[in-house]
C-alpha positions, 0 to 999 in steps of 0.5 A: 443615114447614120454611120456607126463606128465599130472599131475594136481598137480604142484610142487615148481618152482625154483623161489618159492624155492629161495623165501622160502629160503630167508624168512627162512634166514631173519627170522633166522637173526632177531631171532639171533639179538633179542637174542643178544639184550635180552642177552645185556638187561639181563646183563645190568639189572643184572650189574645195580642191582649188582652195586646198592647193592654193593653201598648200602652195602658200604654206610651202612658200611661207616655210621655204627658206625659214627655220622651224623652231617648234612643232606641236599638235596645234601650231608650227613656230618658225623663224622668218629670216627675211623679216627677222622675227618668229611667226606661227602657223596655228590651229585656232577655234572659230566658234564650233569650227576651226581655222588655220591662221598665220600670226606674228609673235611681235605685231599680233594680228593674224591672217586666215589661211583656211577656215570652217574646218572640223579638225586640224592636226599638225605633226613633224616627221623628220624634215616634213611638216604634216597638216591634216584637215577635215572639212564640214563634209567629212573630207580629209586632206593631208598637206606635206610641207618640206623643210629642207633648211 
């Protein structure tokens, strides 16, 4: 006695199942990499924004009760009333990139404020000092520092 299967519907073969499983695994791998890239971009953007805000607050604190003597396109010279000496916030080349640094005219040395910038420009408009920066990603930022002395 033999039973013959006569079915008009055929199921998945082993080959089709393996192909479907491979496509699913590849899709999950691409999705996982995309999520990792998204997380990195979010952290980088947040870190850059936080760094920018901290820098702006630091510069505003530095210039708060001090008198600006000179503003050029690459530096701000001011008189620190507490320390009774002149200080300079300047654009400084660091290899192919630039850094914004704070220097003392009598003691020498410097304190980096922002690093790894493509462009830095400094200008004065009435009682505002405007510092424009551009980072390695091409993102531009402007800091407006008031000088109401």
